[in-house]
N, C-alpha and C positions, 0 to 999 in steps of 0.2 A: 821474296818473303816479306821484306820490309814494307813494300807498297801494299801488300795484303794486310798487314797489321795496321798500317795508316788508314786504309780503307775501312777496316773493321772498327778502328777507334772512332772515326768520324760517323759511321752508321750507328754505333751504339751511343755515341754522344747525342745524336739526333733523337734516338729513342729515349734517352734520359731526359732530354729537354722536353719532349712530348709528354712524358710522365709528369714533369713539373707543371706543364700547362693544365693537364687533367686534374692535378692536385689543386691548383689555383682555381679552376672552374668549380671543383667540388666545394671549396671553401666559400665561394660566392653563393653557391647553391644552398649551403648551410645557412648563410646570413638571410637569404631570401625566404627559405622555408621558416626560420624562426620569426622573421618579421610578419609573414603571413599568419602564422600561428598566433602571435601577439595581437595583431589587428583583428583577426577573425574572432578571438575570444573577447576583445573589448566591444565588439559589435554583437556579441551574443550568438555567433554563428559557429557551429562545430564543423571542422573540416578534418576528417579522419586521415591518419597516415602521415601527418606533417612531422610529428616528433620522430616517428620511425624513419621517415625519409631523411631527416637531418642526421640521424645516427648512422644510416647507410652511407650518406655522403661523407661523414666524418671518417668512417672506415676506409673509404676510397681515397680521401685526401691523405690520410696518414700513410697508407700502404703505397700509393703511387709517389708520394713525396720522398720516400726513402732512397730510391736510386738517384734521383736528382740531387737531393741534399748530400748524399755521399760523394757524388762526383764533383759537387761544388765545394767540398771540404767543410760542409756545414755541421757534421755530427761532432758531438762533444767527445774530446779525447783528454784523458788524464795522463799527462806526461811526467808526473812527479817521480816515478820510479825510473822511467826510461832515461831521463837526463843525468841520472847518477851512474848509468851504465857506460861501458866502453862502446865505441862504434860497432864493433863486431857483435857484442852482446845485444845492442839495440837492434841490429839487423835481424838477429836470431829471434828476439822477442817479437819484432814486427811481423816476421814471417809466421811465427806460431799464432799470433793474435789474428792475422789475416786468414790463416788456414782454419782455425777454430771457428771464427765468425762465418766464413764462407760455408763451412760444413753445417753449422747450426741453422743458418738461414735457408740452405737447400733442404734440410729436413723439414723445416717449418713450412716452406713453400710446397713441398711434396705432400705434407700432411694436409695443408689447407685445400690444395687442389683435389686431394682424395676426399675431403670432407664435402667439397662442392658436388663431386660425383655421387656420393652416397645420399646427400640431401636431394639431389635430382632424382635418383633411382627410387627413393622412398616416398617422394612427393611431399616432403616436409613443407609446412606452411607456417608463416610467421604467426607468433602469438599476439601480435599487436592488432590494431584496428584496420590495418591495411590488408590483411589476408594474403600477402604476397608469398609466392613460392620462395622459400628462404635461400635457395641456391642463387637466385638473382642478385641479392646484395652481397652474398658470399663471394661470388665469381670475381668481381673487380678487386676485392681485397686480396684474394689468392693470386690473381694476375700481378698486382702491385709487388707482392713479396716474391713471386717468381722473377720479375724483372730486377728487383733488388738483388736476388741470388745471382742473376747473370752479371750484374754490375760488380758484385764482389768477385766473382770468378774471373771476369775480365780484368779487373785490377790486380788480382792475385797473379794471373798469368803475366801481365805486364811487369809486376814487381819481380817475379822470378826471372824473366828474360832480360830486363833492363835495369833493375834496381830502382826504378822510378816509383816513388811512394805516391799512393793515390790521395794523400792528404797533404796539406800544406802547413808548415809551422809559421810561415811569414804573416798569417793573419792572427797569430796569437798575441793577445793583449800584452802579456808579460814580456815577450821578446821585443815588442815595439817600445815598451816603457824603458827597457834597458838600453836601447839605442839612443834615446833622447837625453 
């Protein structure tokens, strides 16, 4: 069973890293689209869909970046209340927070995937100048949230089985200042 969990951790780690790469590529795409938009306007040339494309890339970057950032411990945590609790109370609070977050994100991912399906079935088209079927930009955002939900579930199960927290306090600025 332990080798199965290790293999699953590695496979999911690669998935989260791939999400980070997709997010980074999307950010570069945003910069390119904005630069092309600025240059084309300066030249008096209209290129439709650049603004919408940058928005779609932003949604992709944000949603795909969630799982990678969570796994890397990059999400902001407010520990002001937790540090005042006993270790047992901290563990209970961490469990409840992870359970609620996992549940909320699974619901959000389910809702977004459902929205993509409905947009596809109804043939919704973007209101922007690109005239793109709206499910196309919705799909990457929904997939990003679904992978984030998987990352949360993965870490919730790991926390329940091993007690290993998916976040690290060692990178906290306050804890580093106290040591020096």
